[in-house]
MARNU-686903 format. One record per residue: residue in one letter; x, y, z of N, C-alpha, C, O in turn. Coordinates in nm, 2 decimals. Layout:
<atoms>
> res|n.px|n.py|n.pz|ca.px|ca.py|ca.pz|c.px|c.py|c.pz|o.px|o.py|o.pz
> a|X|Y|Z|X|Y|Z|X|Y|Z|X|Y|Z
...
</atoms>
This chain:
<atoms>
> res|n.px|n.py|n.pz|ca.px|ca.py|ca.pz|c.px|c.py|c.pz|o.px|o.py|o.pz
> m|0.08|-0.14|-0.01|0.01|-0.01|-0.02|0.07|0.16|-0.02|0.04|0.27|-0.06
> i|0.18|0.09|0.04|0.30|0.24|0.08|0.35|0.24|-0.10|0.35|0.35|-0.15
> s|0.38|0.13|-0.16|0.47|0.17|-0.26|0.46|0.29|-0.37|0.56|0.35|-0.41
> p|0.32|0.32|-0.41|0.30|0.46|-0.48|0.33|0.59|-0.40|0.32|0.70|-0.44
> i|0.37|0.56|-0.29|0.37|0.72|-0.16|0.55|0.72|-0.17|0.62|0.82|-0.21
> a|0.60|0.57|-0.11|0.72|0.60|-0.13|0.83|0.45|-0.16|0.87|0.36|-0.09
> p|0.84|0.49|-0.32|0.85|0.36|-0.37|1.02|0.30|-0.34|1.05|0.18|-0.38
> h|1.10|0.35|-0.29|1.24|0.28|-0.25|1.18|0.26|-0.13|1.13|0.15|-0.16
> f|1.14|0.27|-0.03|1.12|0.22|0.10|1.06|0.14|0.08|1.11|0.03|0.12
> a|0.93|0.12|0.00|0.85|-0.02|-0.01|0.92|-0.09|-0.07|0.94|-0.20|-0.01
> e|0.99|-0.10|-0.20|1.13|-0.19|-0.26|1.18|-0.26|-0.13|1.16|-0.38|-0.12
> e|1.25|-0.19|-0.04|1.32|-0.24|0.08|1.31|-0.34|0.17|1.39|-0.42|0.22
> m|1.15|-0.30|0.20|1.06|-0.34|0.30|1.07|-0.46|0.23|1.11|-0.55|0.30
> w|1.03|-0.47|0.09|0.95|-0.61|0.02|1.09|-0.70|0.00|1.09|-0.82|-0.02
> q|1.19|-0.62|0.00|1.29|-0.75|-0.02|1.33|-0.80|0.12|1.38|-0.91|0.11
> i|1.32|-0.76|0.24|1.36|-0.77|0.38|1.25|-0.89|0.41|1.27|-0.98|0.48
> l|1.15|-0.85|0.36|1.05|-0.97|0.41|1.06|-1.07|0.28|0.96|-1.14|0.25
> g|1.14|-1.09|0.22|1.19|-1.21|0.18|1.13|-1.23|0.03|1.15|-1.34|-0.02
> n|1.07|-1.13|-0.04|1.05|-1.15|-0.15|1.11|-1.12|-0.28|1.13|-1.00|-0.29
> k|1.13|-1.20|-0.36|1.22|-1.23|-0.47|1.22|-1.07|-0.61|1.29|-0.98|-0.64
> e|1.13|-1.09|-0.63|1.05|-1.02|-0.73|1.01|-0.87|-0.65|0.98|-0.84|-0.53
> s|1.01|-0.80|-0.75|0.97|-0.62|-0.75|0.84|-0.65|-0.71|0.76|-0.73|-0.75
> i|0.84|-0.55|-0.60|0.69|-0.49|-0.54|0.59|-0.44|-0.65|0.47|-0.41|-0.64
> c|0.68|-0.42|-0.76|0.59|-0.34|-0.83|0.49|-0.44|-0.96|0.39|-0.41|-1.03
> k|0.57|-0.54|-0.94|0.47|-0.65|-0.99|0.42|-0.75|-0.89|0.39|-0.86|-0.93
> a|0.40|-0.71|-0.77|0.27|-0.75|-0.65|0.17|-0.75|-0.69|0.17|-0.70|-0.80
> g|0.06|-0.79|-0.64|-0.11|-0.77|-0.66|-0.12|-0.63|-0.58|-0.03|-0.58|-0.52
> w|-0.20|-0.60|-0.59|-0.30|-0.52|-0.45|-0.36|-0.62|-0.35|-0.40|-0.73|-0.39
> p|-0.37|-0.58|-0.23|-0.38|-0.67|-0.12|-0.55|-0.73|-0.09|-0.63|-0.64|-0.06
> k|-0.57|-0.82|-0.11|-0.71|-0.86|-0.09|-0.78|-0.84|0.01|-0.72|-0.89|0.11
> y|-0.91|-0.76|0.05|-1.00|-0.75|0.17|-1.06|-0.83|0.19|-1.07|-0.91|0.10
> d|-1.14|-0.89|0.33|-1.25|-1.00|0.36|-1.33|-0.92|0.41|-1.32|-0.87|0.52
> p|-1.46|-0.91|0.31|-1.57|-0.84|0.33|-1.62|-0.86|0.48|-1.66|-0.76|0.55
> a|-1.62|-0.99|0.53|-1.68|-1.03|0.69|-1.63|-0.95|0.80|-1.70|-0.93|0.90
> m|-1.46|-0.90|0.79|-1.40|-0.80|0.85|-1.51|-0.70|0.88|-1.58|-0.67|0.98
> l|-1.52|-0.65|0.78|-1.59|-0.52|0.78|-1.71|-0.50|0.87|-1.76|-0.38|0.88
> v|-1.77|-0.61|0.92|-1.89|-0.64|0.99|-1.86|-0.62|1.17|-1.81|-0.69|1.26
> e|-1.92|-0.49|1.17|-1.91|-0.45|1.30|-1.97|-0.54|1.45|-2.06|-0.47|1.50
> d|-1.96|-0.63|1.51|-2.00|-0.71|1.64|-2.08|-0.60|1.74|-2.20|-0.59|1.77
> v|-1.95|-0.49|1.78|-2.01|-0.37|1.90|-2.04|-0.26|1.84|-1.97|-0.23|1.74
> v|-2.14|-0.16|1.87|-2.12|-0.06|1.80|-2.17|0.06|1.96|-2.24|0.04|2.06
> t|-2.12|0.14|1.92|-2.15|0.26|2.04|-2.28|0.32|2.01|-2.30|0.35|1.89
> v|-2.39|0.34|2.10|-2.52|0.38|2.09|-2.51|0.53|2.18|-2.47|0.53|2.30
> v|-2.54|0.59|2.16|-2.52|0.74|2.20|-2.69|0.73|2.30|-2.78|0.67|2.25
> v|-2.70|0.77|2.41|-2.77|0.81|2.50|-2.78|0.98|2.54|-2.69|1.05|2.58
> q|-2.97|1.00|2.50|-2.95|1.16|2.55|-3.09|1.12|2.56|-3.17|1.05|2.51
> v|-3.08|1.23|2.70|-3.20|1.29|2.79|-3.22|1.42|2.74|-3.14|1.51|2.73
> n|-3.38|1.41|2.69|-3.43|1.55|2.64|-3.35|1.63|2.56|-3.33|1.75|2.58
> g|-3.28|1.54|2.44|-3.21|1.61|2.35|-3.09|1.62|2.36|-3.02|1.64|2.26
> k|-3.02|1.60|2.52|-2.86|1.63|2.55|-2.82|1.51|2.56|-2.87|1.42|2.62
> l|-2.69|1.52|2.51|-2.59|1.40|2.54|-2.57|1.37|2.65|-2.50|1.46|2.71
> r|-2.59|1.26|2.74|-2.58|1.23|2.86|-2.48|1.11|2.90|-2.43|1.10|3.01
> s|-2.48|1.00|2.79|-2.39|0.91|2.81|-2.37|0.80|2.67|-2.48|0.75|2.62
> k|-2.30|0.77|2.64|-2.29|0.64|2.57|-2.27|0.53|2.62|-2.23|0.52|2.73
> v|-2.30|0.39|2.52|-2.33|0.25|2.55|-2.26|0.21|2.43|-2.27|0.27|2.32
> d|-2.16|0.08|2.46|-2.08|-0.01|2.40|-2.25|-0.13|2.36|-2.31|-0.15|2.46
> v|-2.28|-0.17|2.29|-2.38|-0.26|2.28|-2.36|-0.37|2.15|-2.33|-0.32|2.04
> p|-2.37|-0.50|2.16|-2.39|-0.59|2.07|-2.50|-0.52|1.93|-2.61|-0.47|1.93
> a|-2.37|-0.54|1.82|-2.50|-0.47|1.71|-2.60|-0.55|1.68|-2.64|-0.51|1.56
> d|-2.67|-0.63|1.73|-2.79|-0.73|1.69|-2.86|-0.74|1.83|-2.94|-0.83|1.85
> i|-2.83|-0.66|1.91|-2.94|-0.63|2.03|-3.06|-0.58|1.99|-3.09|-0.50|1.90
> a|-3.16|-0.65|2.08|-3.33|-0.64|2.06|-3.35|-0.50|2.11|-3.26|-0.46|2.18
> e|-3.43|-0.43|2.11|-3.49|-0.26|2.19|-3.53|-0.26|2.32|-3.51|-0.16|2.38
> d|-3.59|-0.40|2.39|-3.64|-0.43|2.49|-3.50|-0.44|2.57|-3.50|-0.39|2.69
> k|-3.38|-0.52|2.52|-3.28|-0.53|2.59|-3.20|-0.42|2.61|-3.12|-0.41|2.70
> l|-3.22|-0.32|2.50|-3.13|-0.18|2.48|-3.21|-0.11|2.55|-3.15|0.00|2.58
> k|-3.32|-0.11|2.60|-3.36|-0.02|2.66|-3.37|0.00|2.82|-3.40|0.10|2.89
> e|-3.31|-0.20|2.83|-3.33|-0.23|2.99|-3.16|-0.20|3.03|-3.12|-0.16|3.14
> l|-3.09|-0.23|2.91|-2.94|-0.18|2.93|-2.94|-0.02|2.99|-2.88|0.01|3.09
> v|-3.01|0.07|2.92|-2.98|0.19|2.92|-3.02|0.24|3.03|-2.94|0.31|3.10
> l|-3.20|0.21|3.09|-3.22|0.25|3.21|-3.14|0.21|3.32|-3.18|0.25|3.43
> s|-3.05|0.13|3.31|-2.97|0.11|3.44|-2.85|0.14|3.41|-2.78|0.05|3.45
> d|-2.77|0.24|3.35|-2.67|0.29|3.30|-2.64|0.42|3.45|-2.70|0.53|3.47
> e|-2.54|0.36|3.51|-2.53|0.47|3.62|-2.51|0.61|3.61|-2.55|0.69|3.70
> k|-2.44|0.66|3.45|-2.44|0.79|3.45|-2.56|0.88|3.42|-2.57|1.01|3.42
> l|-2.67|0.79|3.41|-2.83|0.81|3.37|-2.92|0.80|3.48|-3.04|0.81|3.47
> l|-2.86|0.79|3.58|-2.98|0.77|3.72|-2.98|0.89|3.77|-3.08|0.93|3.82
> p|-2.85|0.98|3.78|-2.94|1.14|3.82|-3.02|1.21|3.70|-3.09|1.30|3.74
> w|-3.02|1.16|3.56|-3.09|1.20|3.51|-3.24|1.17|3.46|-3.32|1.21|3.38
> i|-3.23|1.09|3.52|-3.38|1.03|3.51|-3.49|0.97|3.64|-3.61|0.94|3.65
> e|-3.34|0.96|3.74|-3.44|0.88|3.84|-3.57|0.95|3.96|-3.57|1.02|4.06
> g|-3.66|0.88|3.89|-3.77|0.95|4.01|-3.86|1.04|3.91|-3.97|1.09|3.94
> k|-3.81|1.05|3.80|-3.89|1.15|3.70|-4.00|1.02|3.57|-3.99|0.90|3.55
> l|-4.08|1.11|3.52|-4.17|1.02|3.44|-4.11|1.00|3.33|-4.04|1.10|3.29
> i|-4.13|0.89|3.26|-4.04|0.90|3.14|-4.16|0.89|3.02|-4.21|0.78|3.00
> r|-4.20|0.98|2.97|-4.29|1.02|2.86|-4.23|0.97|2.72|-4.33|0.94|2.65
> n|-4.11|0.95|2.64|-4.12|0.89|2.55|-3.97|0.80|2.51|-3.87|0.85|2.56
> f|-3.94|0.71|2.44|-3.86|0.62|2.45|-3.82|0.64|2.30|-3.89|0.58|2.22
> v|-3.72|0.70|2.26|-3.71|0.68|2.12|-3.57|0.64|2.08|-3.47|0.70|2.11
> i|-3.55|0.53|2.00|-3.46|0.42|1.93|-3.43|0.43|1.81|-3.48|0.35|1.73
> v|-3.34|0.53|1.76|-3.23|0.47|1.64|-3.17|0.36|1.60|-3.05|0.39|1.58
> p|-3.19|0.22|1.58|-3.12|0.15|1.58|-2.98|0.13|1.53|-2.95|0.12|1.41
> k|-2.87|0.13|1.62|-2.79|0.09|1.62|-2.70|0.27|1.61|-2.59|0.29|1.56
> k|-2.75|0.33|1.66|-2.72|0.50|1.63|-2.73|0.59|1.80|-2.64|0.64|1.86
> l|-2.88|0.59|1.83|-2.89|0.65|1.91|-3.02|0.64|2.01|-3.13|0.60|1.97
> v|-3.01|0.70|2.15|-3.16|0.65|2.23|-3.17|0.80|2.28|-3.07|0.88|2.30
> n|-3.28|0.81|2.29|-3.33|0.94|2.34|-3.45|0.92|2.43|-3.56|0.88|2.39
> i|-3.43|0.96|2.56|-3.54|0.96|2.65|-3.59|1.11|2.69|-3.52|1.20|2.75
> v|-3.73|1.11|2.64|-3.77|1.25|2.67|-3.84|1.21|2.79|-3.91|1.12|2.81
> i|-3.80|1.31|2.89|-3.91|1.33|3.02|-4.00|1.44|3.05|-4.07|1.44|3.14
</atoms>
């Protein structure tokens, strides 16, 4: 990947790695699409539209489990404790907004 930017350096490193042929004749690296899939996502938690916390959750978490996890977050307790929750807005894999 560095060959177009620093060809002399890339050629030296290529030879140190034990390759006999020039790096110019090598193909581009292949990628694995499975490695691009995220297992864990960060969900932003807001109370009345203001950022109050961030929670790392599995990407395939159910909405009821997410709601349960968010309501048990210690950072949110001072903001929601003893107050009536009017609405609970969930944007999957992005954010949760608690309206009080």
